[in-house]
C-alpha positions as CSV (number, residue, x, y, z in Angstrom):
1,M,-19.5,13.9,-13.0
2,A,-19.1,13.3,-9.2
3,P,-15.9,14.2,-7.3
4,T,-13.8,11.6,-5.5
5,Q,-14.8,12.3,-2.0
6,E,-18.4,11.9,-1.2
7,E,-18.7,11.6,2.6
8,G,-18.3,14.3,5.2
9,G,-18.9,15.0,8.8
10,T,-17.0,15.0,12.1
11,D,-16.8,11.1,12.3
12,D,-14.8,11.1,9.0
13,L,-12.1,13.2,10.6
14,Q,-11.6,10.3,13.2
15,Y,-12.4,7.3,10.9
16,G,-11.3,8.4,7.4
17,V,-13.2,8.5,4.1
18,L,-13.6,5.9,1.5
19,D,-13.7,7.3,-2.0
20,L,-15.4,5.5,-4.9
21,R,-12.0,3.9,-6.0
22,R,-11.6,2.3,-2.7
23,K,-15.3,1.4,-2.2
24,A,-15.1,-0.4,-5.5
25,M,-12.2,-2.5,-4.5
26,I,-13.8,-3.5,-1.2
27,A,-17.1,-4.4,-3.0
28,E,-15.4,-6.4,-5.8
29,G,-12.5,-7.9,-4.0
30,K,-10.1,-6.8,-6.6
31,P,-8.4,-3.9,-8.2
32,I,-10.2,-2.2,-11.2
33,D,-9.1,-0.2,-14.1
34,H,-11.7,2.6,-14.3
35,A,-10.9,3.9,-17.7
36,G,-14.0,5.0,-19.5
37,S,-15.7,5.7,-16.1
38,I,-13.6,8.7,-14.9
39,I,-12.0,12.2,-15.8
40,V,-8.6,12.8,-14.3
41,Q,-7.5,16.3,-14.0
42,R,-4.6,18.2,-12.4
43,A,-5.2,19.0,-8.7
44,D,-4.9,22.8,-8.1
45,G,-2.7,23.6,-5.2
46,F,-1.3,20.1,-4.7
47,D,1.7,20.3,-2.2
48,L,3.9,17.2,-2.0
49,D,5.4,18.6,1.2
50,K,2.1,18.0,2.9
51,T,2.2,14.2,2.2
52,I,4.3,11.3,3.4
53,F,6.5,11.9,0.4
54,K,7.9,15.3,1.6
55,S,11.2,13.7,2.4
56,V,11.8,12.6,-1.2
57,D,14.4,15.2,-2.0
58,K,16.1,13.9,-5.2
59,K,15.1,15.8,-8.2
60,L,13.8,13.1,-10.5
61,P,12.0,10.9,-8.0
62,R,10.4,13.9,-6.5
63,M,9.2,15.1,-9.9
64,M,7.8,11.7,-10.6
65,A,6.0,11.6,-7.3
66,Q,4.6,15.0,-7.9
67,E,3.3,13.9,-11.4
68,R,1.6,10.8,-10.0
69,L,-0.1,12.3,-7.0
70,S,-1.2,15.8,-8.3
71,V,-4.6,14.6,-9.8
72,E,-8.2,14.7,-9.1
73,V,-10.6,12.0,-10.1
74,Y,-14.2,12.7,-11.4
75,W,-16.7,10.0,-11.7
76,S,-19.6,9.4,-14.2
77,D,-22.9,9.4,-12.6
78,R,-23.6,5.8,-13.7
79,S,-20.4,4.5,-12.0
80,T,-21.1,6.5,-9.0
81,T,-24.5,4.8,-8.6
82,Q,-23.2,1.3,-9.5
83,I,-20.2,1.5,-7.1
84,S,-22.4,2.8,-4.2
85,E,-24.9,0.2,-4.7
86,S,-22.3,-2.6,-4.7
87,F,-20.5,-1.2,-1.6
88,N,-23.9,-0.8,0.3
89,K,-24.3,-4.7,0.0
90,V,-21.0,-5.2,1.8
91,P,-21.6,-5.9,5.6
92,A,-20.8,-2.6,7.5
93,A,-17.3,-2.6,9.1
94,P,-17.3,-2.1,12.9
95,R,-15.8,1.0,14.2
96,F,-12.2,0.9,15.2
97,D,-11.4,-0.1,18.8
98,A,-11.7,2.8,21.0
99,P,-8.5,2.3,23.0
100,I,-6.5,1.9,19.8
101,L,-8.1,4.9,18.3
102,E,-7.4,7.0,21.4
103,F,-3.8,5.9,21.4
104,M,-3.5,7.0,17.8
105,Q,-5.0,10.3,18.5
106,T,-3.2,11.2,21.7
107,E,0.2,9.3,21.4
108,C,0.8,9.3,17.7
109,N,0.7,11.7,14.7
110,F,-1.3,10.6,11.7
111,C,-2.0,14.2,10.3
112,M,0.1,13.8,7.2
113,E,-1.7,13.3,3.9
114,H,-1.2,10.0,2.2
115,A,-0.8,9.0,-1.6
116,D,-4.5,9.8,-2.0
117,G,-6.4,11.5,0.7
118,S,-5.7,11.6,4.4
119,F,-3.6,8.9,6.3
120,M,-6.8,7.8,8.1
121,D,-8.5,7.4,4.6
122,H,-5.7,4.9,3.6
123,L,-5.8,3.1,7.0
124,R,-9.6,2.7,6.8
125,F,-9.4,1.2,3.4
126,C,-6.7,-1.3,4.5
127,F,-8.7,-2.2,7.4
128,E,-12.0,-2.8,5.7
129,Y,-10.6,-4.6,2.6
130,S,-8.7,-7.0,5.0
131,M,-11.8,-7.5,7.2
132,V,-13.9,-8.5,4.1
133,H,-11.3,-10.3,2.0
134,F,-8.8,-12.0,4.5
135,K,-10.9,-14.0,6.6
136,G,-9.3,-15.6,9.7
137,H,-6.6,-12.9,10.1
138,S,-6.8,-9.7,12.1
139,P,-7.7,-6.6,10.1
140,R,-6.2,-4.5,12.9
141,V,-2.9,-5.3,11.4
142,M,-3.8,-3.4,8.4
143,F,-5.2,-0.5,10.4
144,L,-2.0,-0.1,12.2
145,H,0.6,-1.3,9.6
146,S,2.2,2.2,9.3
147,I,2.4,3.1,13.0
148,L,6.0,2.0,13.3
149,G,7.2,3.9,10.2
150,V,6.6,4.4,6.4
151,G,8.9,4.0,3.6
152,T,9.8,7.7,3.4
153,N,11.0,7.7,7.0
154,Y,7.9,9.3,8.5
155,F,7.2,7.8,12.0
156,P,3.8,8.4,13.4
157,M,4.9,7.2,17.0
158,E,8.2,7.2,18.8
159,K,9.9,3.8,19.6
160,E,9.6,4.6,23.3
161,K,5.8,3.9,23.0
162,I,6.1,0.4,21.6
163,P,5.3,-1.2,25.1
164,K,2.1,0.8,25.2
165,L,1.1,-0.3,21.6
166,R,1.9,-3.8,22.5
167,E,-0.6,-3.7,25.4
168,L,-3.3,-3.0,22.9
169,L,-2.8,-5.9,20.7
170,N,-2.4,-9.7,20.9
171,E,1.0,-11.3,20.1
172,V,0.3,-12.2,16.5
173,E,-1.1,-8.7,15.7
174,M,2.0,-7.1,17.2
175,K,4.5,-9.5,15.4
176,H,2.9,-8.5,12.0
177,I,2.6,-4.8,12.7
178,E,6.2,-4.4,13.8
179,A,7.2,-6.5,10.7
180,F,5.2,-4.7,8.1
181,P,7.5,-1.7,7.4
182,S,10.5,-3.9,7.3
183,I,9.0,-6.4,4.8
184,L,7.7,-3.5,2.5
185,R,11.3,-2.0,2.3
186,L,12.9,-5.3,1.6
187,L,10.5,-6.1,-1.2
188,Y,10.9,-2.7,-2.7
189,H,14.7,-2.8,-2.3
190,G,14.5,-5.7,-4.8
191,Q,16.7,-8.5,-3.6
192,L,14.0,-10.3,-1.7
193,M,11.4,-9.9,-4.4
194,D,13.9,-11.2,-7.0
195,E,14.7,-14.2,-4.7
196,L,11.0,-14.9,-4.1
197,L,10.2,-14.8,-7.8
198,A,13.1,-17.1,-8.6
199,D,12.1,-19.8,-6.1
200,A,8.3,-19.3,-5.7
201,E,7.4,-22.9,-6.2
202,T,10.1,-24.4,-4.0
203,L,10.1,-22.0,-1.1
204,P,6.8,-23.4,0.3
205,K,8.5,-26.6,0.8
206,T,11.9,-25.3,2.1
207,L,11.4,-22.0,3.9
208,Q,11.7,-22.2,7.6
209,S,11.9,-18.6,8.7
210,I,13.0,-15.1,7.6
211,S,15.1,-12.8,9.9
212,F,15.4,-9.0,9.2
213,H,15.6,-5.7,11.0
214,R,12.7,-3.6,12.4
215,V,12.7,-0.2,10.6
216,I,12.1,2.1,13.7
217,D,15.2,1.0,15.8
218,N,17.0,-1.8,13.6
219,E,16.1,-4.5,16.2
220,E,16.3,-8.0,14.7
221,L,13.0,-9.7,13.9
222,V,12.1,-13.3,12.9
223,L,8.9,-14.6,11.1
224,T,8.2,-18.2,10.7
225,A,7.5,-19.5,7.2
226,D,3.8,-19.5,7.9
227,E,3.9,-16.0,9.4
228,F,5.9,-14.7,6.3
229,W,3.3,-16.0,3.8
230,V,0.5,-14.3,5.9
231,A,2.7,-11.0,5.9
232,L,3.0,-11.0,2.2
233,N,-0.7,-11.3,1.9
234,Y,-1.0,-8.2,4.1
235,Q,1.6,-6.5,1.8
236,L,-0.5,-7.4,-1.3
237,M,-3.7,-5.9,0.0
238,H,-1.8,-2.8,1.0
239,Q,-0.5,-2.4,-2.4
240,L,-4.0,-2.2,-3.9
241,D,-4.3,1.4,-2.6
242,F,-1.4,2.4,-4.8
243,L,-2.4,1.1,-8.2
244,P,-3.3,3.4,-11.0
245,V,-6.9,4.3,-11.0
246,A,-7.1,3.8,-14.9
247,N,-5.2,3.0,-18.1
248,W,-3.3,0.1,-16.8
249,A,-2.1,-0.7,-20.3
250,E,0.0,2.4,-20.2
251,A,1.2,1.7,-16.7
252,V,3.3,-1.4,-17.2
253,D,6.5,0.3,-15.7
254,D,4.7,2.1,-12.9
255,Q,6.8,0.9,-10.0
256,F,3.8,0.4,-7.6
257,F,2.1,-1.6,-10.4
258,V,5.3,-3.6,-11.0
259,F,5.6,-4.3,-7.2
260,F,1.9,-5.5,-7.1
261,L,2.3,-7.7,-10.2
262,G,5.5,-9.4,-8.8
263,L,4.1,-10.0,-5.2
264,Y,0.9,-11.4,-6.9
265,E,2.9,-13.7,-9.0
266,V,4.9,-15.0,-5.9
267,L,1.9,-15.7,-4.0
268,T,-0.1,-17.3,-6.9
269,R,3.0,-19.6,-8.0
270,A,3.7,-20.4,-4.3
271,G,0.0,-21.4,-3.7
272,K,0.0,-19.0,-0.8
273,L,-2.6,-16.4,-1.9
274,E,-5.1,-16.4,0.9
275,A,-6.4,-13.0,0.7
276,E,-9.2,-12.5,-1.9
277,V,-7.6,-10.5,-4.7
278,N,-9.3,-11.3,-8.0
279,F,-6.8,-9.9,-10.6
280,D,-6.7,-10.8,-14.3
281,L,-4.5,-8.4,-16.4
282,K,-5.7,-10.3,-19.5
283,M,-9.0,-8.6,-19.3
284,A,-7.6,-5.3,-20.1
285,T,-9.7,-2.2,-20.2
286,P,-9.0,0.1,-23.3
287,P,-7.1,3.3,-22.3
288,S,-9.2,6.5,-22.1
289,D,-7.9,10.0,-23.1
290,L,-10.1,11.4,-20.4
291,A,-8.3,9.4,-17.8
292,R,-4.9,11.1,-18.8
293,P,-4.1,14.2,-16.8
294,S,-2.7,17.2,-18.7
295,M,0.9,16.9,-19.9
296,T,3.5,18.3,-17.5
297,L,7.3,18.1,-17.4
298,G,7.0,15.3,-14.9
299,R,4.7,13.3,-17.0
300,F,6.8,13.8,-20.1
301,I,9.9,12.7,-18.3
302,N,7.9,9.7,-16.6
303,K,7.0,8.5,-20.2
304,I,10.6,8.6,-21.7
305,V,12.5,7.2,-18.7
306,P,13.0,3.4,-19.2
307,G,11.4,1.0,-16.9
308,T,14.8,-0.4,-15.8
309,V,15.9,3.0,-14.8
310,K,12.7,3.6,-12.8
311,K,13.2,0.3,-11.0
312,N,16.8,1.2,-10.2
313,I,15.6,4.6,-8.9
314,A,13.1,3.0,-6.7
315,R,15.5,0.5,-5.2
316,Q,18.2,3.3,-4.7
317,T,15.6,5.4,-3.0
318,V,14.7,2.6,-0.5
319,A,18.3,2.1,0.3
320,R,19.0,5.7,0.8
321,F,16.1,6.1,3.2
322,S,17.1,3.1,5.3
323,E,20.8,4.5,5.3
324,L,19.6,7.7,6.6
325,I,18.1,6.0,9.8
326,N,20.8,3.4,10.3
327,H,18.3,0.7,9.2
328,S,19.9,-2.5,7.9
329,L,18.3,-4.1,4.7
330,D,20.0,-7.3,5.4
331,Y,17.8,-10.3,5.8
332,K,18.2,-14.2,5.9
333,L,15.9,-16.9,4.6
334,T,16.5,-20.0,6.6
335,L,15.8,-23.0,4.3
336,S,15.6,-26.9,4.8
337,S,16.5,-29.3,2.2
338,P,13.7,-29.8,-0.4
């Protein structure tokens, strides 16, 4: 069996590493349930306080985050070969723009670990997936989507540096980058997702714009309807990196999975799915015992807590993080008559 990480060298410290899970998604243009191809074990020495989730301080959400993240994935030799060969057929991504990378290294702090690997690993995946599977839209949005804040109130740069960031981007890129953290919170908070699911077929005809508040300073932002649908496609691709690596049949109430399914449904029903995300839950992969990490108190609690309770916890957590930084979760959908 091969371990998750397989690259190395000084360049990877700058550009991040793509593990096999991420390479497979880029190569195939879809999330994949890898049950039967991997072994999942507990990660020795995992420290939640070294990740972007360190600020999760409520006992139950913290225990559930620890349970989900403290794992290591080992791959079969066959899968390692197949994924590597498929990924090598994908046109190589360009290196990140030097001025942007320099700004990130000298003006920002991306040293925190992410949900799976380093922050730069996550940003590289988002950039490369978008470049290959969202033609006609800038992949730099996905590379910089977190620069103005993540959902757990970690801010890689100060708001005073926004003018410098703006100089490095075009107007469309900047608009999506500053909107990304806000749209993410609004969707996870639930009210916006519920509204989109309820009216997915009619909104393409009636939606004019959406107004909301920027996470880093609560400034009001506005996206047109067309910009909003593009923003939701960026959100969907971003969510790919948080899906369970295997045993999807047992993850129906995993809140990252629930979020992805809801957003995918909105975009497909609205006819606004532009990004290539070939997803079909009907083609389920049988669960694998080897893809289940050892039982812990966190895993046991995660199994017995009802999905509705998990959803409420997730929504309350978003509200609490925004309240701590005086960020308003108010938004307004401006509609025309159908």
